[in-house]
C-alpha positions in Angstrom: 241.2 20.4 180.1 239.4 17.3 179.0 241.1 15.3 181.7 239.7 15.5 185.2 241.8 17.2 187.9 243.6 13.9 188.8 244.1 13.3 185.0 243.1 9.7 185.3 239.8 10.1 183.5 237.9 12.2 181.0 235.5 15.0 181.8 232.1 13.4 181.2 230.4 16.7 180.4 232.2 16.8 177.0 230.7 13.4 176.1 227.2 14.7 177.0 227.4 17.5 174.4 225.4 16.7 171.3 226.4 17.7 167.8 229.5 17.2 165.7 232.9 16.4 167.0 236.3 16.5 165.3 239.6 15.5 167.0 243.2 15.6 165.7 246.5 14.3 167.0 249.4 15.9 165.1 253.1 16.4 165.3 254.0 19.8 166.8 257.8 19.5 166.8 260.1 22.2 165.4 263.9 22.4 165.3 264.8 21.2 161.8 264.1 22.5 158.3 262.1 19.3 157.6 260.0 19.9 160.7 259.2 23.5 159.6 258.2 22.3 156.1 256.0 19.6 157.6 254.4 22.2 159.9 253.6 24.3 156.9 251.9 21.4 155.1 250.0 20.1 158.1 246.8 22.3 158.0 246.2 21.3 154.4 246.8 17.6 155.1 244.5 17.7 158.1 241.8 19.5 156.2 241.9 16.8 153.5 241.6 14.1 156.1 238.6 15.8 157.8 236.8 16.3 154.5 237.3 12.6 153.7 235.3 11.9 156.9 232.6 14.4 156.0 233.5 17.0 158.6 231.6 20.3 158.3 233.3 23.4 156.9 233.1 25.2 160.3 234.7 22.3 162.1 237.5 22.1 159.5 238.3 25.8 159.7 238.3 25.8 163.5 240.6 22.8 163.8 243.1 23.7 161.1 243.4 27.2 162.5 244.2 25.7 165.9 247.0 23.6 164.6 250.5 25.1 165.0 253.9 23.9 165.8 255.4 24.8 169.2 258.6 26.6 170.1 260.7 26.0 173.2 259.9 22.3 173.8 262.3 19.5 172.9 261.0 17.2 170.2 259.0 15.1 170.1 255.9 17.1 170.9 252.4 16.3 169.8 249.3 18.6 169.7 245.8 17.3 170.4 242.8 19.4 169.3 239.1 18.8 169.8 236.4 20.9 168.0 232.7 20.8 168.9 230.2 22.4 166.5 232.8 24.7 165.0 234.4 25.8 168.3 237.8 24.6 169.7 237.1 23.1 173.2 240.5 21.5 173.7 244.0 22.4 172.4 246.8 20.7 174.4 250.5 19.9 173.9 251.8 16.5 174.8 255.6 16.6 175.3 257.4 13.4 174.6 254.8 11.9 172.3 256.0 11.1 168.8 253.4 11.3 166.0 254.5 10.0 162.6 251.3 11.0 160.8 248.2 13.0 161.6 245.3 11.1 163.0 241.8 12.6 162.9 238.3 11.5 163.9 234.9 12.8 163.1 231.8 11.6 164.8 229.0 12.2 167.4 231.4 12.0 170.3 235.1 12.9 170.7 237.9 10.4 170.5 240.1 11.1 173.5 242.1 7.9 173.5 245.4 9.3 172.3 245.2 12.0 175.0 244.2 9.6 177.7 247.0 7.1 176.8 249.6 9.8 176.8 248.4 11.3 180.1 247.4 8.1 182.0 248.6 8.3 185.5 249.3 12.0 185.5 248.6 13.9 188.7 248.6 17.3 190.2 251.3 18.4 192.7 252.2 21.5 194.7 255.6 23.1 195.2 255.7 25.6 198.1 258.7 27.9 198.7 258.4 29.4 202.2 260.3 32.0 204.2 259.7 34.0 207.4 258.3 36.8 205.3 255.7 34.6 203.5 255.9 32.2 200.6 254.6 31.1 197.2 252.7 28.0 196.3 252.8 26.7 192.7 250.4 24.2 191.2 251.6 21.8 188.5 250.3 18.7 186.7 252.7 16.0 185.5 250.9 16.1 182.2 252.5 19.4 181.2 255.7 21.3 182.1 253.7 24.5 182.3 252.8 25.9 185.7 249.0 25.7 186.2 248.6 28.4 189.0 250.6 30.3 191.6 249.5 32.1 194.7 251.5 33.8 197.5 251.5 35.2 201.0 253.5 38.4 201.5 254.4 39.6 204.9 256.0 42.9 205.9 259.8 42.5 205.7 260.5 45.1 208.4 258.4 43.1 210.9 259.8 39.7 209.9 263.6 40.4 210.2 265.2 40.5 213.6 264.1 43.9 214.8 266.6 46.4 215.9 266.3 47.8 219.4 264.2 50.9 219.5 265.1 53.1 222.5 262.2 53.8 224.9 259.8 51.6 222.9 260.8 47.9 222.6 263.7 45.9 223.8 265.4 43.2 221.7 263.6 40.2 223.2 260.2 41.8 222.6 261.1 42.7 219.0 262.3 39.1 218.4 259.1 37.8 219.9 257.0 40.0 217.6 259.0 38.9 214.6 258.6 35.2 215.5 254.9 35.7 215.9 254.6 37.4 212.5 256.6 34.5 210.9 254.3 32.0 212.6 251.2 33.8 211.2 252.8 33.8 207.7 253.5 30.1 207.9 249.9 29.5 209.0 248.7 31.5 206.0 250.9 29.5 203.6 249.6 26.2 205.2 246.0 27.4 204.6 246.9 28.3 201.1 248.3 24.8 200.4 245.2 23.2 201.9 243.0 25.4 199.8 244.8 24.7 196.5 245.0 21.0 197.2 241.3 20.8 198.0 239.9 20.5 194.4 243.0 19.4 192.5 243.5 15.8 193.8 247.2 16.5 194.5 249.3 13.4 195.2 252.6 15.3 196.1 253.3 18.4 198.1 256.9 19.6 198.1 258.0 22.1 200.8 261.2 24.1 200.4 262.6 27.3 201.9 263.6 28.5 205.3 264.2 25.5 207.6 262.0 26.7 210.5 259.2 27.9 208.2 258.9 24.7 206.2 258.9 22.6 209.3 256.2 24.9 210.9 254.1 24.7 207.7 254.4 20.9 207.6 253.1 20.6 211.1 250.2 22.9 210.4 248.8 21.0 207.3 245.6 18.9 207.7 246.3 15.3 208.6 244.8 14.2 205.3 247.5 16.0 203.3 250.5 15.0 205.4 251.1 11.6 203.6 251.8 13.6 200.5 254.3 16.0 202.0 258.0 15.9 201.2 260.4 18.5 202.7 263.4 19.5 200.5 266.5 20.9 202.2 266.7 23.9 199.9 265.9 27.6 200.0 265.5 28.8 196.4 263.6 32.0 197.6 266.9 33.5 198.8 268.9 32.3 195.9 270.9 29.9 198.2 269.9 26.7 196.5 270.8 25.2 193.1 267.5 25.3 191.2 268.7 22.6 188.8 269.2 20.3 191.8 265.8 21.2 193.2 264.2 20.4 189.8 266.0 17.0 189.7 264.7 16.2 193.2 261.2 17.1 192.2 261.4 15.0 189.1 262.6 12.0 191.2 259.7 12.5 193.6 257.2 12.6 190.7 258.7 9.3 189.4 258.5 7.7 192.8 254.9 8.8 193.3 253.9 7.5 189.9 255.6 4.1 190.6 254.0 3.9 194.0 250.5 4.4 192.4 251.2 1.6 189.8 252.5 -0.7 192.6 249.3 0.0 194.6 247.1 -1.0 191.6 249.2 -4.1 191.1 248.7 -5.0 194.7 244.9 -4.6 194.5 244.7 -6.7 191.3 246.9 -9.4 192.9 244.8 -9.5 196.1 241.6 -9.9 194.1 243.2 -12.5 191.8 243.9 -14.7 194.8 240.4 -14.0 196.3 238.2 -15.6 193.8 238.1 -12.3 191.8 235.2 -11.1 193.9 235.9 -7.5 193.0 237.7 -8.0 189.7 236.4 -8.2 186.2 238.8 -9.9 183.8 238.8 -9.5 180.0 236.9 -7.2 177.7 233.5 -9.0 178.0 233.5 -8.8 181.8 234.7 -5.2 181.9 231.9 -4.1 179.5 229.3 -5.8 181.7 230.8 -4.1 184.8 230.6 -0.7 183.0 227.0 -1.4 182.1 226.1 -1.7 185.8 228.3 1.2 186.8 230.2 -1.4 189.0 233.6 -0.6 187.6 235.7 1.7 189.7 239.1 1.6 187.9 239.7 0.2 184.4 243.2 -1.1 183.9 244.3 -1.4 180.3 247.4 -3.3 179.3 246.7 -4.3 175.7 244.8 -1.5 174.0 242.0 -3.8 172.5 242.4 -2.1 169.1 241.3 -5.2 167.3 237.9 -5.2 169.0 234.8 -2.9 168.4 232.0 -2.0 170.8 228.7 -0.3 170.4 228.2 3.2 171.9 224.8 4.0 173.3 222.9 7.3 173.5 222.0 6.7 177.2 222.6 4.4 180.1 224.4 2.0 180.2 226.4 3.8 177.5 228.1 0.7 176.0 227.1 -2.6 174.6 228.9 -5.7 173.5 230.1 -6.1 170.0 227.4 -8.6 169.2 223.8 -9.2 170.5 220.5 -7.4 170.6 220.9 -5.7 174.0 219.9 -2.0 174.1 219.5 -2.0 170.3 217.2 1.1 170.5 220.0 3.1 172.0 222.8 2.2 169.6 224.4 5.2 167.9 227.1 3.3 166.1 230.0 0.9 166.5 233.6 2.0 167.0 237.0 0.6 168.1 236.8 -0.6 171.6 239.3 1.9 173.2 237.1 4.9 172.1 233.8 3.4 173.4 235.4 2.1 176.6 236.9 5.5 177.4 233.5 7.2 176.9 231.7 4.7 179.0 234.3 5.0 181.7 233.9 8.7 181.9 230.1 8.6 181.8 229.9 6.1 184.7 232.4 8.1 186.8 235.1 5.4 186.7 238.8 5.9 186.2 241.0 4.5 183.4 244.7 3.7 183.7 247.0 2.4 181.1 249.4 0.1 182.8 252.2 -2.5 182.1 250.6 -5.7 180.9 252.6 -7.6 183.5 250.5 -6.3 186.4 247.4 -7.9 185.0 246.4 -11.6 185.0 248.0 -13.6 182.2 246.6 -12.7 178.8 243.8 -10.6 180.3 244.8 -7.4 178.5 242.1 -5.4 180.4 240.6 -5.7 183.9 238.3 -3.6 186.1 238.6 -3.2 189.9 235.0 -3.2 191.1 233.1 -0.9 193.5 231.3 -3.9 195.0 231.7 -7.7 194.9 230.2 -9.8 192.2 227.0 -11.6 193.2 
């Protein structure tokens, strides 16, 4: 994926690749006769657009071959494709995004703004279903309905269930004690699995369901750093005893609450800096560009998309220059719409970008940056 694991930024390594780039954002919806007819025409239309921007033959072939409508997802659905030197490096579906006409870009670096806007604020989360005999842990990202990964712990059922009394070997209490110990060890393995899967995926939500005692045991075994993200659901889908639709609705509600809480936290940080002389807040496009040039920007918050402005992209640090002036003229590779250049500079300076309601920003600012250190 182009997006980092927390889906708040772009993988900077893609911007560091030299050579030709082509990107396309197209409609991928099906379901009607008109949609099928449009899907049939789409590769030819995209090829024509790419040719008009002087794309190479290999890039055109790779990108048009990657374009296809999708089945099984409710319209609208968009497809984003990125091609580098004739090879597809990114091909992702964006459910819920309506695309009226294909948009393509050809240039020395990729244009990921459509993908970033659609996926801004997306995050990874885990859903664990636990029982006395083990459990499964599923990794998802809110950017896509598809499951990212699944791993499980499988115990021995005959050792987990309440053991029957075996004459001359074990009595009932000893069998029960052995079964309880096995269940505890399985819970410990599930907790370790959750911690391992959460380690590199920046999860912001961990949903525990399953057997009451198992999920409580697992919750208590998780590292302290993960416990703030844990929510226990009173359901046990592994045994078929819970309504899966109700569970899905509960998870959807938790995702919405987590997203809203993240936006509220950003709003609180902006508000605190606004009332503190803006010591760690850059306000407006000019200040944000300056903050990016010094790698001082930690989080870029975009309300208005700044489409009416352009910025200059640079071949090396500080990666971005103001629309006018002679600064870093020897590094200028071209001038493009501000959103594209801002996103590139954000990734290359290891900052994060979020597209937020304009209401959480200072009046008429449109764009701000929370800074890593205070202004001097």
